[in-house]
C-alpha atoms as one frame of an Amber mdcrd trajectory, in Angstrom:
protein
  18.776   5.814  19.535  17.939   9.284  20.339  14.274   9.937  21.465  11.663
  10.322  18.333  10.728  13.871  17.930   7.248  14.824  18.845   4.865  15.799
  16.052   5.739  19.079  14.207   2.163  20.036  13.437  -1.358  18.824  13.877
  -2.848  16.237  11.455  -5.944  15.767   9.769  -5.372  12.478   8.354  -2.744
   9.667   8.417  -1.690   7.509   5.544   0.007   4.169   5.771   2.069   1.843
   3.666   1.219  -1.447   3.993   4.109  -4.247   2.773   6.923  -3.625   5.265
   5.037  -1.254   7.222   2.183  -2.471   8.845   2.504  -5.983   7.490   5.842
  -7.377   8.253   7.460  -9.304   5.053  10.130  -9.388   2.757   8.592  -8.031
  -0.185  10.733 -10.005  -2.777  10.066 -12.961  -0.995   6.087 -12.175  -1.163
   6.445 -11.561  -4.797   8.195 -14.752  -5.623   5.475 -16.606  -3.932   2.800
 -15.093  -5.772   4.282 -15.527  -8.911   4.390 -19.172  -8.098   0.949 -19.661
  -6.952  -0.510 -17.553  -9.831   1.514 -19.530 -11.984   0.152 -23.077 -10.334
  -3.358 -21.720 -10.775  -3.066 -20.921 -14.165  -1.730 -24.330 -15.049  -4.740
 -26.034 -13.092  -7.045 -23.841 -15.357  -5.705 -25.041 -18.797  -3.244 -21.786
 -19.258   0.344 -21.862 -19.980   2.291 -20.446 -17.004   5.294 -18.735 -18.886
   2.617 -16.841 -21.044   0.669 -15.944 -18.165   3.870 -14.624 -16.230   4.933
 -12.624 -19.241   1.544 -11.167 -19.766   1.414 -10.278 -16.216   5.095  -8.551
 -16.204   3.685  -6.563 -19.347   0.717  -5.379 -17.492   2.463  -4.389 -14.476
   5.530  -2.487 -16.517   2.447  -0.524 -18.510   1.027   0.599 -15.100   4.612
   1.566 -13.780   5.136   3.939 -17.139   1.522   5.040 -17.466   1.002   8.804
 -17.083  -2.219   9.078 -19.397  -4.614   9.350 -16.513  -6.493   5.733 -16.983
  -6.908   3.788 -14.093  -4.206   0.999 -13.202  -6.972  -1.276 -13.848  -7.590
  -0.440 -17.453  -3.952  -0.027 -18.112  -2.969  -3.337 -16.939  -5.777  -5.308
 -18.541  -4.880  -3.435 -21.751  -1.673  -4.629 -21.910  -2.376  -7.989 -20.370
  -4.783  -9.013 -23.016  -2.695  -7.495 -25.786   0.472  -9.824 -24.734  -2.086
 -12.860 -23.771  -5.037 -12.733 -26.058  -8.382 -13.495 -25.058 -11.153 -11.362
 -23.355 -10.713  -9.018 -20.552 -14.113  -9.941 -18.742 -12.769 -13.927 -18.638
  -9.272 -12.983 -17.564 -10.242 -10.520 -14.902 -12.960 -13.029 -13.464 -10.284
 -16.077 -13.463  -7.662 -13.624 -11.460 -10.720 -12.858  -9.010 -11.235 -16.566
  -8.436  -7.259 -16.621  -7.563  -7.513 -13.637  -5.066 -10.583 -15.314  -3.720
  -9.404 -18.931  -3.195  -5.474 -19.246  -3.439  -4.083 -15.697  -2.597  -4.988
 -15.700   0.772  -2.948 -18.541   1.453   0.393 -16.763   0.482   0.170 -15.271
   4.161   0.182 -18.596   6.016   3.294 -18.146   7.511   3.053 -14.018   8.328
   3.457 -13.395  11.976   1.811  -9.955  12.452   3.332  -7.406  14.535   0.822
  -6.494  17.356   2.289  -3.008  17.462   0.706  -2.112  14.080  -2.956  -2.948
  15.159  -2.419  -1.095  18.399  -1.193   1.944  16.666  -3.995   1.933  14.285
  -6.345   1.511  17.079  -4.848   4.225  18.857  -5.125   6.745  16.014  -8.758
   5.712  15.475  -9.591   6.156  19.025  -8.001   9.782  18.503 -10.128  10.552
  15.967  -7.533  10.408  13.086  -8.914   9.175   9.462  -6.895   6.754   7.944
  -6.121   6.013   4.442  -3.898   3.102   2.865  -1.451   4.417   0.827  -0.222
   1.281  -0.744   1.209   0.337  -4.020  -1.967   0.360  -6.326  -0.903  -2.742
  -8.287  -3.813  -5.230  -6.735  -7.430  -5.452  -6.623  -9.411  -4.599  -3.300
  -9.582  -8.303  -2.226  -5.704  -8.608  -2.418  -5.358  -5.639  -0.075  -7.846
  -6.884   2.172  -6.009 -10.117   2.510  -2.789  -8.458   3.407  -4.220  -6.077
   6.071  -5.687  -9.252   7.500  -2.376 -11.091   7.559  -1.116  -7.976   9.282
  -4.013  -8.222  11.963  -5.295  -4.836  10.924  -9.111  -4.592  10.008  -9.369
  -3.229   6.474 -12.348  -1.273   7.815 -10.301   0.743   9.780  -9.382   2.643
   6.580 -11.642   5.360   4.931  -9.643   4.755   1.638  -7.225   1.791   0.282
  -5.378   2.483  -2.794  -6.280  -0.314  -5.205  -5.530  -0.613  -9.120  -9.229
   0.431  -9.897  -9.379   3.918  -8.183  -5.742   5.125  -8.847  -4.278   6.424
 -12.236  -0.589   6.379 -11.027   1.630   4.650  -8.866   4.381   5.104  -5.972
   6.931   7.335  -5.851   5.339   9.479  -8.493   4.206  12.703  -7.003   0.637
  12.372  -9.298   0.174   9.280  -6.949   0.042  11.206  -3.697  -1.606  14.326
  -5.281  -4.343  12.149  -6.107  -4.498  10.845  -2.554  -4.631  14.357  -1.455
  -7.341  15.160  -3.734  -9.383  12.159  -2.693  -8.965  13.394   1.198  -9.614
  16.893   0.259  -6.514  18.123   1.928  -3.122  19.409   1.442   0.043  17.816
   2.018   0.706  20.263   5.264  -2.417  18.176   6.748  -0.966  14.560   6.394
   1.251  12.184   8.315   2.771   9.484   6.005   3.847   6.358   7.744   6.092
   4.050   5.574   9.333   1.891   5.460  10.648   2.995   2.114  12.676   6.166
   1.872  12.138   6.598  -1.882   8.210   5.271  -2.160   6.888   6.512   0.784
   8.935   9.670   1.548   8.175  10.840  -1.793   4.979  12.279  -0.227   7.001
  14.743   1.833   7.823  16.429  -1.325   4.234  17.535  -1.495   4.464  18.667
   2.568   3.425  15.583   4.148   4.991  14.921   7.362   6.624  11.297   7.887
   7.428   8.626  10.163   9.653   5.994   8.652   9.370   2.572   9.892  12.705
   0.446  10.354  11.895  -2.892  11.075  11.762  -3.832   7.233  13.540  -0.606
   5.915  14.067  -0.402   2.428  16.482   2.522   1.711  17.264   2.309  -2.002
  18.488   5.980  -1.906  21.243   5.251   0.859  19.477   8.216   2.951  20.594
   9.252   6.204  17.322   8.201   8.082  18.544  10.504  10.832  17.065  13.062
   8.606  13.528  11.822   9.320  11.384  10.724  12.188  12.036   7.199  12.389
  11.660   4.214  14.569  10.327   0.572  14.867   6.688  -0.175  14.561   6.677
  -0.892  18.305   8.113   2.711  18.859   5.671   4.065  16.119   2.932   2.612
  18.382   4.370   4.228  21.599   4.542   7.730  19.674   0.819   7.682  18.507
   0.164   7.516  22.243   1.560  11.000  22.792  -0.302  12.513  19.879  -3.459
  14.584  20.733  -6.912  13.978  19.788  -7.609  14.897  16.077  -9.032  18.171
  16.270  -9.837  18.720  12.597 -10.242  15.657  10.941 -10.817  15.213   7.200
 -14.470  14.539   6.607 -15.110  13.991   3.110 -12.718  11.342   2.110 -13.329
   9.531  -1.474 -13.008   5.662  -0.817
């Protein structure tokens, strides 16, 4: 592989994808385990696992299609309860119990890549504000768990995208614009680090620079990755060592 191109311009913040980028995992395998664990939890609490799974699909499907400006949280629970029945507050309390008690076990076999934590620590030391632009389909606790599996402290990030603070999803430009607005920045101020050529590199349409992490590369568009700066997470960690200190960091990021 040819040498990785140096930064093309200064950055005021760095955005990270999570699954397959900071967190080394097969996304489909994780989601399969998630559905099975949630179904078992539902049965243990007197629910019908098939009905819960269908309502979960309905909620996620509604979020993926939504463009009405409501939070993903509100869209999800409206669709879930419409399909499942019952009170939103009761269902959300049960799901929160699952995320607190059972969800963490899904990461038991995850082996973190130490280069991820090293890259994050290096960027922090250089003064770069960090934002976790992960697909906002989960509550805050589930995102915290996945960062912990990755060996990266959640407090390293000034903003985590979760379903309660987001009104759109990847790869919609509305999702990335919402994050730019929360950072008080324009696209040209940001570096996006991700592993998906469609979901993560969509940010470049708003002017963001990018680093494509290839350890768990997802390339549904069959893109020629040589068109973008790319490398393994280890190579990314080495690359950020060459970045200058952040001269003009974003100072008012909305969590």
